[in-house]
N, C-alpha and C positions, 0 to 999 in steps of 0.2 A: 504494500500500500504506500502510495506516495504522500509525503507530508512536506510542509515548508515552514521555515522559521523566518518571520519578517523582522529584520534588524532595524531598518530605517524606512522611510517612505520610498526610497529608491533601491534598497538592497534587501535581499533575502537569501537564505540558504536552502538549496534543494535537499530533500531528505527522503528516507525510506524507513519502513519498519521491517525488522527481521522476523523470523518465524516466532520468536518469543515475545514480540511486541515492542522490543527496544527500538528507540528512534536513533537513526544514524543520519548525519548530515555531510554534505559534500566538502571534502578537504579543499578542493580547488576553489569553491565559492568562498570558503572561510579565509584562505590565504589571500585571495583577491581583495576581500573586504578589509582585513587587518592591514594590508599593505597599500590600500587605496588604489588598486588597479581595477580597470573595467572588467565586468563579467566576460568570460570568453577569452580573456587575454592569456597569452602563452606563458606569462610569468609564473603563474601558479603551477602549471604542469612542470616547467623546468625546475622550479624550487623543490617540488615534491620529489622529482626524479633525482635531484642532487642529494636530498636528505636520505633517501633509501638505497643509494648505490652501495655495493659491497665496500666495506671498509669505513663507511660513514659512522661517526661517533653516535649519531642519533637513529640509525637505521632500525635497530632492534626495538627501541621504544615506539617509534612511529608505526612500524609494521605490526607490532603487537596490538596496538589500539585500532587498527584499520580493518574494515570489512568492505569488500567490493560489491557495488550494486550497479545495475544497469537501469537507468531512468527510462520511463516510457518516451516514445517518440522515435521517429525515423532517424537512423544513423547514430544512435546513442551508443557509446562504448562503456565498458566497465569503469566506474568512477570510485576512487578510494573515499570511504566515508568513515566518520568517527562519531561516537556519542558526544554530547556536550561536554561531559567530563574529560573525554579523550582530547577534544579540541582545547580545553582549558589547560590540561597538563602539558600539551606540546606547543601551545601558542608562543611561549618565549623563544622557541628555536626558529620560528618562521623568519 
């Protein structure tokens, strides 16, 4: 089930519920929001990729808190998502 978290009038986080009903939100949307980049900007993808590459100090923590979801819509790819708590824990490293 798709959910959304509205942050401001112009910004929201796409989200999904897992089988247990936990809400997970897009890491890409969150990175763009906290770094003041436009939605869909490649910055979030590149930042996430850099954080989880082998040998990264933060890779284990970031990947442990992630679950991939595919949002509805044509051409959607798997998107790393975290709970609000996971986003809070990892936000200082973005």
